[in-house]
C-alpha positions as MATLAB code, in Angstrom:
seq = 'MKKPLLALTVLSLSLSSIAIPTQAVAGLPFSIGGEELPSLAPMLEKITPAVVSIAVEGTQVSKQQIPDQFRFFFGPNFPSEQLQERPFKGLGSGVIIDAQKGHVVTNYHVINGAEKIRVKLRDGREYNAELIGGDKMSDVALLKLEKSKNLTEIKIADSDQLKVGDFTVAIGNPFGLGQTVTSGIVSALGRSGLNLENFENFIQTDAAINSGNSGGALVNLKGELIGINTAILGPNGGNVGIGFAIPSNMMTNLTNQILEFGEVKRGMLGVQGGEVTSELAEALGYESSKGAFVSQVVPDSAADKAGLEAGDVIVSINGKKINTFSELRAKVATLGAGKTVTLGVVRDGDTKSFKVTLGEQKDVKTSADKMHEGLSGAELTNTNPSDKVQGVKVTSVKAGSKAESYQLQTDDIIIGVNRKRVKNLGEFRSVIEKQPGVLALNIQRGDRSIYLVIR';
ca = [
      83.072   72.543   95.888;
      83.677   75.752   97.757;
      86.472   78.047   96.693;
      89.160   78.707   99.369;
      88.729   81.996  101.188;
      91.637   84.396  100.742;
      92.464   86.531  103.743;
      95.027   89.264  104.216;
      96.955   88.412  107.346;
      99.567   90.255  109.373;
     102.422   87.940  110.159;
     102.880   88.101  113.894;
     102.127   84.746  115.474;
      99.849   84.090  118.431;
     101.048   81.248  120.610;
      97.510   80.145  121.398;
      97.492   77.850  118.371;
     100.280   76.791  115.997;
      99.755   74.609  112.945;
     103.073   73.396  111.491;
     102.890   71.679  108.093;
     105.286   68.803  107.500;
     107.591   69.195  104.528;
     109.932   66.784  102.783;
     113.497   67.989  102.323;
     115.054   67.073   98.972;
     118.838   66.703   98.739;
     120.645   68.534   95.966;
     124.132   67.892   94.561;
     126.869   70.390   95.422;
     128.279   70.256   91.897;
     127.404   69.148   88.392;
     130.125   68.086   85.960;
     132.760   69.167   88.443;
     131.430   72.762   88.583;
     130.160   74.067   91.918;
     126.532   75.199   91.978;
     125.824   78.831   92.936;
     124.761   79.247   96.562;
     123.292   81.958   98.785;
     125.061   80.473  101.809;
     128.082   82.863  101.885;
     125.828   85.925  101.753;
     123.420   84.542  104.344;
     126.228   83.623  106.708;
     127.082   87.333  106.938;
     123.588   88.782  107.379;
     121.442   86.227  109.229;
     122.939   87.256  112.622;
     121.206   90.623  112.016;
     117.735   89.019  111.927;
     116.225   88.287  115.341;
     113.226   86.530  116.869;
     110.895   88.585  119.069;
     108.691   87.222  121.853;
     106.133   89.513  123.498;
     103.819   89.284  126.493;
     101.021   91.585  127.498;
      97.394   91.958  128.499;
      94.514   92.471  126.100;
      91.545   94.456  127.360;
      88.206   93.739  125.699;
      84.621   94.774  126.327;
      82.105   92.044  127.134;
      78.401   92.751  126.616;
      76.237   91.800  129.594;
      72.974   89.988  128.671;
      69.799   91.935  129.441;
      68.481   89.226  131.799;
      71.486   89.722  134.089;
      71.028   93.474  134.073;
      67.358   93.018  134.969;
      68.276   90.656  137.803;
      70.894   92.981  139.333;
      68.958   96.202  138.751;
      68.967   99.156  136.301;
      72.333  100.459  137.528;
      74.144   97.264  136.570;
      76.540   98.130  133.676;
      75.678   97.010  130.134;
      79.256   95.920  129.498;
      82.354   94.960  131.467;
      86.053   95.164  130.742;
      87.798   91.820  130.521;
      91.577   91.397  130.722;
      93.321   88.435  129.118;
      97.056   87.767  129.019;
      98.560   87.126  125.597;
     101.838   85.965  124.120;
     103.098   86.388  120.566;
     106.040   85.834  118.266;
     107.520   87.874  115.468;
     110.798   88.862  113.862;
     113.034   91.904  113.730;
     116.124   93.336  112.035;
     119.159   94.961  113.675;
     119.809   98.248  111.836;
     122.321   99.779  114.272;
     124.659   97.363  116.073;
     126.371  100.019  118.190;
     123.138  101.437  119.630;
     121.261   98.134  119.692;
     118.430   99.365  117.472;
     116.027   96.786  116.057;
     113.203   97.526  113.618;
     110.036   95.425  113.486;
     106.323   95.787  112.739;
     104.162   97.852  115.071;
     101.553   95.113  115.238;
     104.189   92.699  116.602;
     104.760   94.742  119.777;
     101.404   96.539  120.033;
     100.168   96.250  123.619;
     103.259   94.354  124.760;
     104.355   94.817  128.365;
     107.452   92.662  127.959;
     109.602   92.329  124.822;
     112.302   89.683  124.589;
     114.698   89.451  121.620;
     116.647   86.311  120.730;
     119.662   86.371  118.395;
     120.624   83.595  116.002;
     123.508   82.542  118.283;
     121.093   82.003  121.183;
     121.751   85.182  123.154;
     118.643   86.891  124.551;
     118.025   90.511  125.536;
     115.179   92.522  126.968;
     114.081   95.310  124.634;
     112.295   98.607  125.130;
     110.119  100.412  122.631;
     111.714  103.655  121.430;
     108.709  104.578  119.303;
     106.406  103.357  116.586;
     103.891  104.334  113.951;
     100.690  102.308  113.821;
      99.511  103.769  110.513;
     102.585  102.530  108.624;
     103.205   99.502  110.898;
     106.811  100.293  111.857;
     108.329  100.172  115.354;
     111.850  100.765  116.666;
     113.262   98.849  119.644;
     116.434   99.212  121.698;
     118.192   96.156  123.129;
     119.300   96.540  126.754;
     123.009   96.013  127.550;
     123.700   94.447  124.148;
     127.150   93.971  122.627;
     128.856   92.361  119.624;
     125.786   92.709  117.405;
     125.621   92.431  113.614;
     123.707   95.055  111.654;
     122.346   94.818  108.133;
     123.174   97.197  105.291;
     120.139   99.063  103.958;
     119.557   99.294  100.203;
     117.745  101.971   98.180;
     114.344  100.335   97.689;
     113.443  102.893   95.005;
     115.911  101.083   92.725;
     113.936   97.816   92.853;
     112.423   96.377   89.702;
     109.868   93.657   89.171;
     111.801   90.436   88.656;
     114.659   91.255   91.038;
     115.562   88.300   93.261;
     114.543   88.444   96.928;
     115.355   86.470  100.071;
     113.023   86.489  103.099;
     114.415   85.784  106.585;
     112.287   85.400  109.702;
     110.809   83.185  112.393;
     107.748   81.451  110.841;
     105.495   79.504  113.215;
     108.102   79.954  115.962;
     110.318   77.327  114.312;
     113.427   79.487  114.461;
     115.290   81.380  111.778;
     114.173   80.342  108.289;
     115.288   81.512  104.832;
     113.221   81.421  101.623;
     113.760   82.982   98.189;
     111.733   84.435   95.334;
     111.427   87.553   93.215;
     109.813   90.974   93.370;
     106.330   90.267   92.023;
     105.044   93.869   92.041;
     105.813   97.313   93.483;
     103.665  100.046   95.022;
     100.907   97.710   96.164;
      98.120   99.414   98.139;
      94.400   99.177   98.838;
      94.838   95.975  100.857;
      92.817   97.259  103.838;
      95.705   96.445  106.134;
      97.175   99.743  107.310;
      96.576  103.392  106.509;
      99.763  104.042  104.554;
     100.502  101.342  101.994;
     103.275  101.205   99.416;
     104.205   97.545   99.611;
     106.744   95.405   97.805;
     104.994   92.206   96.708;
     107.095   89.034   96.642;
     106.562   85.320   96.090;
     109.253   84.337   98.610;
     107.526   81.965  101.038;
     106.616   83.843  104.234;
     104.200   82.751  106.934;
     102.835   83.684  110.362;
     105.693   84.754  112.626;
     107.630   86.414  109.783;
     106.317   89.875  110.746;
     109.196   92.319  111.102;
     111.671   90.005  109.384;
     114.045   90.980  106.593;
     113.512   90.977  102.856;
     116.944   91.288  101.233;
     118.494   91.344   97.770;
     121.231   88.997   96.559;
     123.872   91.351   97.979;
     122.451   90.814  101.453;
     121.102   94.367  101.657;
     117.776   95.115  103.330;
     115.089   96.070  100.808;
     111.991   95.615  102.974;
     110.364   94.566  106.255;
     108.033   91.574  105.854;
     104.546   92.560  106.979;
     101.611   90.599  105.544;
     100.489   87.702  103.393;
      97.458   87.036  101.237;
      96.297   83.452  101.442;
      93.774   80.918  102.764;
      93.699   80.860  106.574;
      96.904   82.887  106.751;
      98.992   80.315  104.869;
     101.546   81.109  102.206;
     100.424   81.025   98.566;
     103.280   83.074   97.150;
     101.758   86.506   97.784;
     103.615   88.379  100.511;
     104.062   92.069  101.251;
     106.940   94.067  102.701;
     107.403   97.711  103.719;
     110.104   99.276  101.480;
     113.411   99.970  103.233;
     113.348  103.671  102.256;
     109.953  104.095  103.902;
     111.199  102.301  107.024;
     114.333  104.464  107.191;
     112.359  107.711  106.901;
     110.113  106.666  109.785;
     112.838  105.405  112.136;
     114.940  108.533  111.529;
     111.978  110.677  112.564;
     111.382  108.581  115.685;
     115.024  109.004  116.694;
     115.148  112.729  115.935;
     111.772  113.869  117.240;
     110.577  110.986  119.419;
     107.617  110.567  117.091;
     106.685  110.468  113.409;
     106.169  113.976  112.032;
     103.896  112.978  109.205;
     104.208  115.043  106.039;
     101.197  116.631  104.393;
     100.895  117.827  100.806;
      97.369  119.211  100.969;
      95.660  117.611   97.974;
      92.636  115.388   97.497;
      92.211  113.067   94.559;
      92.282  109.509   93.314;
      93.598  107.088   90.757;
      93.933  107.836   87.043;
      91.365  105.679   85.239;
      91.352  105.129   81.473;
      88.225  107.281   81.160;
      89.817  110.101   83.164;
      93.041  109.885   81.176;
      91.086  110.176   77.928;
      89.132  113.172   79.232;
      92.369  114.915   80.281;
      94.227  114.030   77.096;
      96.695  112.107   79.254;
      98.362  109.161   77.527;
      98.913  106.987   80.616;
      96.794  105.456   83.383;
      99.566  105.869   85.971;
      99.907  108.750   88.377;
      97.920  110.535   91.104;
      95.009  112.701   89.956;
      94.473  115.911   91.959;
      90.774  116.767   92.257;
      91.190  119.490   94.886;
      93.973  121.571   96.424;
      93.501  122.582  100.065;
      93.799  126.379  100.481;
      97.029  127.591  102.147;
      98.450  124.062  102.081;
     101.939  123.104  100.917;
     100.564  122.188   97.488;
      98.657  125.468   97.183;
     101.740  127.523   98.096;
     103.814  125.631   95.532;
     101.322  126.296   92.712;
      99.617  122.933   92.198;
      96.101  123.052   90.764;
      93.032  120.831   90.559;
      93.275  118.707   87.415;
      97.021  118.121   87.754;
      98.381  114.576   87.564;
     101.378  113.976   89.845;
     103.669  111.459   88.139;
     106.876  111.556   90.221;
     108.482  112.513   93.550;
     112.171  113.435   93.463;
     112.479  111.791   90.063;
     110.861  108.495   91.191;
     107.692  107.501   89.327;
     104.333  107.544   91.104;
     101.818  104.964   89.889;
      98.825  105.589   92.161;
      97.348  108.167   94.528;
      97.778  105.717   97.406;
     101.490  105.496   96.652;
     101.735  109.308   96.616;
      99.914  109.518   99.958;
     102.161  106.925  101.601;
     105.404  108.461  100.361;
     104.440  112.013  101.327;
     103.308  110.951  104.803;
     106.450  108.970  105.584;
     108.961  111.432  104.112;
     108.206  113.689  107.056;
     107.120  117.265  107.670;
     109.461  120.028  106.569;
     111.052  118.009  103.754;
     111.362  119.761  100.394;
     110.484  117.506   97.473;
     110.308  117.932   93.706;
     107.036  116.846   92.128;
     106.702  115.962   88.468;
     103.263  117.088   87.267;
     101.378  116.722   83.978;
      99.134  119.729   83.313;
      97.259  120.218   80.039;
      99.554  117.754   78.317;
     102.750  119.470   79.477;
     105.146  118.128   82.106;
     106.052  120.626   84.818;
     108.199  120.530   87.950;
     107.259  121.963   91.358;
     109.311  122.260   94.556;
     107.105  121.685   97.607;
     107.973  121.954  101.305;
     105.700  119.457  103.037;
     103.476  120.583  105.878;
     102.780  118.589  109.038;
      99.753  116.583  110.060;
      98.639  117.782  113.472;
      97.577  115.916  116.608;
     100.382  113.321  116.436;
     100.892  112.219  120.031;
     103.082  109.738  121.869;
     102.646  107.933  125.180;
     105.211  108.721  127.895;
     104.774  105.344  129.632;
     107.882  103.794  128.036;
     110.093  106.851  128.632;
     110.074  106.907  132.433;
     107.949  105.132  135.018;
     107.082  108.392  136.747;
     105.588  109.764  133.524;
     103.122  106.882  133.121;
      99.678  108.152  132.154;
     100.881  111.262  130.340;
     100.571  111.860  126.606;
     103.109  114.139  124.935;
     103.623  115.943  121.647;
     105.963  118.557  120.184;
     104.973  122.203  120.329;
     104.218  123.934  117.026;
     106.987  125.987  115.367;
     104.754  129.071  115.694;
     104.420  128.707  119.492;
     106.297  131.239  121.638;
     107.788  128.493  123.807;
     109.418  125.475  122.166;
     109.424  122.177  124.042;
     107.371  119.074  124.789;
     103.672  119.684  125.417;
     101.587  117.548  127.770;
      98.344  116.890  125.878;
      96.649  114.747  128.531;
      97.205  113.223  131.971;
      95.242  110.125  132.983;
      93.382  110.375  136.269;
      95.002  108.339  139.035;
      98.236  107.892  137.091;
     101.781  108.403  138.360;
     102.123  111.483  136.156;
      99.137  113.024  137.940;
     100.561  112.093  141.355;
     103.679  114.094  140.454;
     101.374  117.066  139.620;
     101.981  117.039  135.876;
      99.082  118.847  134.165;
      97.539  119.067  130.704;
      99.022  121.955  128.622;
     102.270  121.978  130.631;
     105.276  122.545  128.356;
     108.473  120.751  129.349;
     111.370  123.017  128.365;
     114.190  121.388  130.329;
     115.253  118.119  131.962;
     118.008  117.903  134.595;
     119.205  121.429  133.720;
     119.379  120.619  130.001;
     117.231  122.533  127.503;
     114.910  120.379  125.373;
     112.988  121.638  122.344;
     111.313  118.441  121.135;
     110.532  114.832  122.029;
     113.745  113.570  120.466;
     115.913  115.726  122.763;
     113.666  114.890  125.723;
     114.037  111.146  125.133;
     117.804  111.463  124.640;
     118.289  113.119  128.053;
     116.128  110.506  129.800;
     118.065  107.638  128.194;
     121.371  109.075  129.436;
     120.020  109.969  132.891;
     117.222  107.456  133.611;
     116.960  108.086  137.373;
     115.354  111.101  139.041;
     114.082  113.731  136.585;
     113.997  117.448  137.386;
     111.533  118.844  134.862;
     111.596  122.555  134.064;
     108.009  123.315  133.059;
     106.352  126.354  131.560;
     102.824  126.493  133.003;
     101.027  129.532  131.665;
     103.141  132.566  132.590;
     105.046  130.698  135.312;
     108.168  128.550  135.183;
     108.166  125.719  137.745;
     110.130  122.575  138.576;
     108.700  119.092  139.160;
     110.802  116.230  140.505;
     109.848  112.847  138.968;
     111.163  109.651  140.548;
];
């Protein structure tokens, strides 16, 4: 008899095939001996309007290899591969985190490649949504509902206060059935190494979650958001009580950066290392197997300037324990560049404290397609703090795009929009949102200052 194959699965749901298991519903008494049984219903009644269903549509582009016999038949210049476009539809979940502004957080993989995003509330109302920004490496995306009103937002908890054994409630849209609630406990914290995304610091829970739950809410018994449901480990993508969620603190750090800068300004410590094994702990005279071992400090990095050394074991960030190097990497990256943190370090058996101002990972770019139609085809990033001119730099312009037709060029620096000074992507996006029509871009091109009108 073959053992079932376990597969790590992201929870967005493709509509191409849906398998819905039948389940029997058992009735329970409302009271025993005249005493009313405890219920999650009052708490859920308040927060479930903040959890939404997300439907996406788009086009997937794939490369198809052409057999050699066809290439021989049509001649040597016949291409070896062709691009093939296929429409796709998908379902996921999301959480309203700002009712006034209509902001919804979900997983990046839910909306990746989507050309149309439609959000449905629990009461049946539907809204179109636009992508404000996202981070593929940590699987977080932020949406804005168009012309929304009377929304319910969810209160966000401090996920660093979670403990294994705390009760959890998962809310989402599994298999496209509609809003569904399940419960469980925190099974583990700081899970990583799952080969799912680049930055992993997951909450593990046994609350039943399935395909379509991606981007849904994981809450505590107070109805506060503690995580964003992201993945499951199970046979053929089914639930076996092993689910993973992005901690709410990590999500908040990322969405705040997207709103402020228009992108994620990923923090960098400047160390290389690995996990603390029992053999390594014994060699170092370290009495624990938890922490992040530093094997190398990058010269002139944030860690080097703060005084960290090879052989150190980092055991905490801002007073919160660090169990693995992967957890350290994820927390540093998502805290954001420029943040000052306090690291607890064990060196030669002594515990020391270091204040470190995180550096920034370079080459973080964002597409301008969703900002304004006339900017389609341009890729933008923030200028460096050391640059003479502060603004939004054009890193590339796609040939034949609308951005090129409006004469936007690579290395242009946008310093103003509609007579308003902009110093970063966040300010640039804010002006466009308030004045979405014709854009008068003030651009620094080399030694010249010019204006381009984008319609």
